C-alpha positions in Angstrom: -13.0 -26.5 13.5 -9.7 -27.0 15.2 -9.1 -25.9 18.7 -7.1 -22.7 18.9 -4.4 -24.3 21.0 -4.0 -26.9 18.3 -3.9 -24.4 15.5 -1.3 -22.0 17.0 1.7 -24.3 16.7 0.8 -24.9 13.1 0.6 -21.2 12.4 3.9 -20.6 14.3 5.6 -23.3 12.3 4.4 -21.7 9.0 5.8 -18.3 10.0 9.1 -19.8 11.1 9.6 -21.5 7.8 9.9 -18.0 6.1 13.5 -17.1 5.4 13.2 -13.5 4.2 12.4 -10.4 6.2 9.1 -9.6 4.5 5.8 -10.0 6.4 3.3 -12.8 5.7 1.1 -10.4 3.8 3.9 -9.5 1.5 4.8 -13.2 1.1 1.3 -13.9 0.0 1.5 -11.2 -2.6 4.8 -12.3 -3.9 3.6 -15.9 -4.1 0.8 -14.7 -6.3 -2.0 -15.9 -4.0 -3.4 -12.5 -4.3 -3.0 -9.9 -7.0 -0.4 -7.2 -6.5 -1.7 -3.7 -6.7 -0.3 -1.5 -9.4 0.0 1.5 -7.1 -0.7 2.5 -3.5 -2.1 5.8 -2.3 -1.4 6.5 1.3 -2.5 9.2 3.7 -1.0 9.3 7.2 2.3 7.7 6.4 3.4 7.6 10.1 1.1 4.8 10.9 1.7 3.0 7.6 5.5 2.9 7.7 5.9 -0.9 7.6 3.4 -1.7 4.9 4.7 1.1 2.7 8.3 -0.1 3.2 7.2 -3.6 2.1 5.4 -2.2 -0.9 8.6 -0.4 -2.0 10.6 -3.6 -1.5 8.5 -5.5 -3.9 8.4 -2.6 -6.4 4.9 -1.2 -5.9 4.9 2.6 -6.5 3.7 4.7 -3.6 1.8 8.0 -3.7 2.0 9.5 -0.3 0.4 12.5 1.3 3.2 13.7 3.6 2.7 16.1 6.4 5.4 18.5 7.6 6.0 16.3 10.7 6.7 13.1 8.6 9.8 11.9 6.9 9.3 11.8 3.1 12.1 9.1 2.9 11.5 6.6 5.6 14.2 4.0 5.9 16.3 6.1 3.5 14.1 5.3 0.5 11.8 8.2 -0.7 8.3 7.6 -1.8 7.7 7.5 -5.6 5.3 10.5 -5.5 5.0 12.9 -2.6 2.1 15.2 -2.1 2.8 17.7 0.7 -0.3 18.2 2.7 -2.2 17.9 6.0 -3.0 14.4 7.1 -4.4 15.3 10.5 -8.1 15.7 9.9 -10.9 13.7 8.6 -11.8 16.4 6.1 -8.3 16.2 4.6 -8.7 12.4 4.2 -12.0 12.9 2.5 -10.6 15.6 0.2 -7.6 13.6 -0.9 -9.6 10.4 -1.4 -12.2 12.2 -3.4 -9.6 13.8 -5.7 -7.8 10.5 -6.2 -11.0 8.7 -7.0 -12.0 11.3 -9.5 -8.6 11.2 -11.2 -8.9 7.4 -11.4 -12.3 7.6 -12.9 -11.3 10.2 -15.5 -8.2 8.1 -16.4 -10.4 5.0 -16.9 -12.8 7.0 -19.1 -10.0 8.5 -21.2 -8.4 5.0 -21.6 -11.8 3.5 -22.6 -12.4 6.3 -25.1 -8.9 5.9 -26.6 -9.5 2.2 -27.2 -12.8 2.8 -29.0 -11.5 5.7 -31.0 -8.5 3.8 -32.3 
């Protein structure tokens, strides 16, 4: 394995080659090294401002639980779907995550049934 001091200049050179304003993670997604998610569900949008902005820039729809102390349109671009609600407690995170996972599961089951019924 390379020495960290030797690897750092290589990493810096790779980052400097980038010409657009997107982060390296977004660059990886747009270069198709990883699959792009079809939608993002976010709770606690204050701490996720940059990743959500990048998701919007590359066209990934965002479902966001937005508390009353958050801006529903950071950087002037509103989220695709806004759920007004509390994002301050662990119980709220658990509730929203549980509801979304149940909705995804029901949607998959309905989709599967519609394929077999047609």
